[in-house]
N, C-alpha and C positions, 0 to 999 in steps of 0.2 A: 440447497443451492439449485439454481436453474440457469441454464444457458439456452435451452429450448424446451418448451413445455412438455413434450412427450419423450424427453431424454433424461435419464437419471444422472445425478451429479452429487458427489459426496466429498465432505471435508472432515479430516481427522486431525486432532490437535493434542499436543502434549505440552505441559509446562511444569518445570521444577523451580520452586522459589526458595531462596536461602536468606533468612534474616540474620544479619550480623551486627556486631558493634552495638549491642543493646537496642536493636531494631532501628538504629539510625541509618543503616545501609541494607538494602535488599537487592540481591542479584538473582536474575531469572534466566533460565535457559528454555527456549521454546523451539518446537518443531511442528511442521504442518505438512499434510499430504492432501492433494486434491486430485480427483479422477472422476471419470464418468463415461457414458456412452457417447460415441462420436456423433456430433451434430451434423445437420444437413446444410448449415448456413454457409460453410466455406467449401464449396465443391471444386472439382478440377477446373471449372471455367474461371474461377477467381485466380488468375495467374500470379497475382502478387501474394496471395495467402493460401494457396492450395496446400493440402496435406500430402504426405507421402502416400502412395497408392495403397500400401499395406494397412494404413490407418483407417480407411473408410469402412463403415458398417460394423464397427466394433461395439459390442454391448457389454456393459459392466454392471455389476451389482455390488453389494457390500463385500469388502475384503475383511473377513473376520480376523485375519492374522494381525491387522493393525490394532485390534482391541486387546492384544496380550499386554499386560502391564509391564512396564520397565524395560521393554525391548525397543531400542532406538528405531525410529521409522526408516532411516536410511538402510539399516541392515535388512529390515523386512521388505522394503521396496526392491532391494537387490534379489532377495529370495523369490519374489513374485515376478521377476523378469524385467526390472527397470523400465516399467511402462508408465510410471506416475510422475507427478510434479511435486517435488519435495523442496521445502525451504527450512531454514533454521535461523535463529537469532539469539543474541545475548543482550540483556539489558541490565541497567543498574539505576537505582533510585537512592539518592543520598540526602538525608535531612541534617545538614550541618553547614554553617553554624546556625545558631538559633534564628528562627523565622525565615530560613532560607532552604530551598530545595533545588537540587540539581539532578537531571536525569539524562539517560543516554541509551540508545538502542542501535545495534549494528546487525543488519539482516543480510543473509546470503541466500539468494535464490538458486544460484548455480556457480560453479567455478571450474576452470581448467585444471588448476593445481594451486595449493596454498601459496607457493612462492611466486606465482604470476597473478595473484588476486587483483592487483591494481594496474595491470597492463591494459592495453586497449583491445584485447581479444574480446569479441562479442559475447563469448561464453562466460565471462566474469561478470555476473549479474548481482549487484549488491546495492544496498541503500543504508542510510543512517539518519537518526534524529538526535539532536542535541538541544537541551533546553534548561532554563533556570526560572525559578519563581521566588518571589519575596512576599511573605505574609507578615503584615505589621499594622501599626496604628499611626495615623497622622492626624493631629488635631482632634484626637479622641474618636476617630472614625477608622473602621477596619478597611485596610487597603491590600489589594493583591496585584502585583505586577508580574508579568510573564513575558519571556522572550524565548522563541523556539525556531530552530532552523532544521529543515529536512531536505535530503537530496536522494533522488532515485535515478540510477543509471539506466541507459537504454536496455530494452528487452526484458527488464524485471517484470515478473508476474505472468509472462507469456510462456507458451509451450508448443512443441511440435504437433501435438494433437489438437490444437486450436481451442475452441470454446469449451470443450468438455474437460480440459485440464488447466485452464488458466484461472487465476485468482480473481474471478469476477462473479457477479450475480446479475443475470440479464444484462451483461456487458458493462455493468458499473463496477469499478475497481474496488476490491475488498481491502486494499492497502491504502496508500496515499491517494486521495481523490483525484489528483492531477494525473496519476498513472506514471509510466516510465518516461525517462529523459526529461526530468523536471526538478526544480527545487523551489523552496518557499521559505520566507522569513515572516514570522508573525510576532507582533508586539501588542500587548494589551495592558490596560490599567483599569481596575474596578474598585469602587468604593461604596460602602453602605451610606446612603444619604438619610436613611431612616431605618427603623427596625424591619420594615417590610419591603423597602425599595433599594435596589442596587443599580447604579449607573456605571457605564464603562466606555472607554475609548479603545478602538482597535485599529491597527494598521497592518495590512498584509501586502507583501510584495512577492510575486511569483514569476517564475520563468518556465516556459514550456515550449518544446519543439515537436510539434505533431507532423511537420512536413518531411521528416526523414524516417527511414525504416528503423523500427525499434522504438519509435516515439509514441506509438499507440498500443494500448493493451490488447487490441484485436489483431496485431501483426503476428504472422507466423513466419519464422525464419525459413528462407528458401536455400537449401544446400546447393553448392556448385554442382554436385552430382550425387546420386545414390543408386544402390543396386536393389532391384526387386525381381524375385524369381529368376535370378541369374542374368537379368538384363540391366544395362546401365541407362539411367535416365538423367537428362539435363533440364532443369527448370528453365523456362523462357526468361525469367528475370531473377537470376541468383543474387543473393544478398552478399554484401561485403563481410569478410571475416574480421574487419576492424570497426570498432565503434568510436564515436566522437560525442562527448557530452555537450548538449546544446549546440552552439555554433550557428551558421547561417540559417535563417528561418525561425529563430527563436522569438516568441511573443512574450513581452513583459507586461505585467499587469500590476498596478498599485491601487489598493482599495483603502479608503478611510471610512470607519464605521462608528456608530454609536449604539450601545446596547442598553437594554433595560430588563431587569429581572424583578418580578413582583411576587411575593409570597403572602397573600392576604390572611391565610389561616392554615394551620396544620400542614398536610401533605400536598395541598393544591398550590401549583406554581404556574407563572406565566413568564415566558422567555421571548424577547423580541430583539431583532437586530436590523439596523438600516445602514446600508453601505453605498458609497459612491466610488465608481471605477473611473479613474482619471483618463485611462486610455480609451474609454467608450464614449466620452463626451456627454451630450445631452441624453443619450440612451443608457447611461451608466449607473442609474439609480436602482438598487436592489434592496429588497427587504423580505423578512419572514418573521412569523410569530407562531408560537406553539404554547400549549398549556394543557394542564390536566393534573391528575393525581400522580404523584411520584412516590414510589415505595422504596 
């Protein structure tokens, strides 16, 4: 991972997967840690995203304690001084009834306490994804229909240490691409029109509020006050301890797309998507194509 080319950044991951009910149901428990050397990108002059004074100039290398098998990261992080950004999640994947699949994930980046998880305290940082798929045949053609909704609360993926400890790679979010304070609904339908060609329709509706604090993955929460070397400091622009999901300033985007997948032979595949964003008007046409050997 990189936040700044000359600064080290590390990601540690655990996953336990439990197949149940003759493999129709799979339940997974995940945990992650990210840390690194403090970057120079958010210095004291950035009054909206300055770090605490004690955090500047910190150099980190591999934490070998995280490589001990079967020890929860949260326990190890506490042993190492509570300096890292930990998150955990629970997911489930159900294949029932026949030709149907349902899936769910709930992620916790941080929380004040379990019984206040869904309060408006900024420290309760959570997200979830809920989706369903249908695999079947219509008029002797394979058809796949998908619907998925995702929601990410404000401040998720961010951290007091800034770029070295947030879930980004060169400021691109490693989780939901929209980042915090956003949600999205995706619906798609694909069908095989021939043995080598697949056509699809896709509709995406997203909401994102980047105009408020906690709405950008690069935001660093500013305490109302903190103590450094026995002296009290007040940030010039302290953040509110209360969050609000979306709200004024939210930008809504609706995209309609057409997809094409082509597999002419063996492992070689081509994937293309053309979308139109209704909110962007005449400048709202987007497209991408990729191809190559897929193993």
